[in-house]
N, C-alpha and C positions, 0 to 999 in steps of 0.2 A: 681142266684138272681140278679135282676136289681137294680141299685142304681140311685135314682132320687135326683138331687140337687135342693133345693128350695132357691130362693133368691128374693130380692126386696129391694128397698130403704126404709129408715125409714118412718113409717107412711102409708105404702102401704097396710097393712093388712096381712103381712107374718105370724105373730104368730097365728092369727085366722085361716088362711089357713092351717098351720101345724096341728093345733088342729083338723080340719075337715078331714085331711088325716088320723090322728090317729083314729078318729071316724070311718073311713072307713076300719079300721083294718090294716093300714100300720104302722110298727114300725118307730118312728121318733127320729132321733138323733139331739138334739138341742145344737148347738155349744155354744151359749151364756150361756145356763144353765150349760153346762159342765165347761165353764170358771168360772162361779160363784162358782161351786163346788171346783175347784182346787184353786181358790183365797181364799177359806175358809179353805184350807187344804195344800196339798203338795207344791203349788207354793208360798205360803206366805213368807217362809224364804228367798227364792232366790230373790223374788221381793223386799223385805225389804233391802236385801244386795245391790241390784242394785239401788234402789230408796229409800233412807233413809226417814223415816217418813211417809211411805204410808200404814203402817199396824196399826191396832188397835186391841188389845187383840188377837194377832196371826192371824188375818184375814186381807186381803187386803181391804182398804177403797177405793172404786172405784172412789169417787170424788177426793180424794187426789192424787191417781195414775193418773187420767185423767188430773189433773192440771199440773202434771210434764211431761206427754208425748204427750198430744193432739196437741200441736203446734211444736213438736220436732221430725222430721222424724227419727233421729238417735236413740233417746230414744224409739220410737215406735218399731223400728227394734230390739233393744235390748230386749224389752219386749216380742216380738214375738218369739225370740230365746229361751226364758225361757219357754213360755207357749205352743208353738206348739208341741214339743216332748211329753209333758204330754197329750195334746189333742189327739195326734196320738195314744197313748196307749189306751185311753178310747174309741176312735172310733173303734179300732181293736176289742176290747171286744164286743162292740155293734154289729158289723158285725157277729162275731162268734156266739153270742146268737141268732140273727135273723136267721142265717143259720141253726143252730141246731133246731130252732122251725119250719123250713120248710117254711119260708116266701118268696113269689115270688118277692116282691118289698119292698125296704126300702127307707126312705126319710132322706136326710141330710139337716137340716135347717141351712144354712150358710149365714149370712148377706153379707159378702164380698167375695162371691164365685168367681166372675170374677176378682175382684181386687187381689185375692191371687192365681189365676191360678187353682182354684178348679174344673173348668169345665172339666179338663183333668182326674179327678178322679171319675167322675160319667158317667152314660150311657145316661142321658138326663137331661136337665135343665128346671125347671118350674120357670117362673118369675111372681111375683105378682105385680100388678099395679093398679093405680087409677088416677084420674085427679090431677094435681098439686094443685088445690084449696082444694080438699078433703084431700090430703096429708098434706098440711100445717095446715089446720083446725084440723085434728086429732092430729098431733104432739103438737101443741100449746095448745090444750085442755087438754093434760095430766098434764099441770101445772108444769112439771119438767124441762122445757127448754124454753129459750128465743129465739128470732129470730136469734141473732148472733150465738148462739151455733148450732141451727138448720142449718143455712147456712154453718157453718164450717163442720158439719157432711156431708151435701150434697156435699160439695166440695171434700171430700175424696172418695165419692162413684161414681162409673161409672154412667153417666146419664141414666135415666129411658128408654129413647128412644133407646139407645145403647143396654141396657140389653134386651129389648123386641126384637130387631132385631136379637140378638144372641141366643135367647131362642128356645127350642124345643116346649114348651107349654107356653101360657100366661094365667094367671087367673086374671080377672078384678074384684076387690072387691067393685066397686062403687055402686052396686045395692043390697047389703044385702047378706045374707048367702045362700039362696036357689040356686041362679045361681052359686055360688061357689061350693056347693055340687054337682050340676049337672055336672059342668066342671071337678071336681075331678073324678067322675064316668067315664066320657069320657076318661080322661087322663089314668086312670088305665086300661081301656079296650084296649087302644092303646099301652101302654107301654109294656104289656106282649108279644106283637108281635114283639117288637124291638130287634135288635141284641145288644149284649154287645159292648160298644164302648170305655169304659175307657182304659187308657193306663197303 
């Protein structure tokens, strides 16, 4: 079974691309969705113990947590030490289920793939991209973020040009869904011929 890693900066169309991989029959592990799940369950007590006042009704309040960790690298590291082992366990189960179902390719949707050294744990990396103008427009149109917060998130992410340079495959989402679907078909045709590369 080959493991594809999917990444791309905020607003590039990564979630939509992941959905189109799923539509093409590829099991998708969504790291963010898994984080949501453990924030609402097993991680909440440990996070509350480490960062008091960040849970409400036994679930992590992401806005409160973000306020405590976003500008604090040490706190961010502490949070990762709580969350990463739990994510590791859920990812292992995902692989076992896909393997049992006989799937030739799975996709890991990991926003900070390069930033966390995740490219060593996959066989090929797919980077989702668009123009900086479209990216900014998409993010600010969500209405959940202002320019300053957007810039802070961008500063934590590896620049798009660097991600594209290191990618095995690039998916450009600037021109709608059909070109993305076609690109995914091409990628899946190529990937099955690739050797396993992960360490």
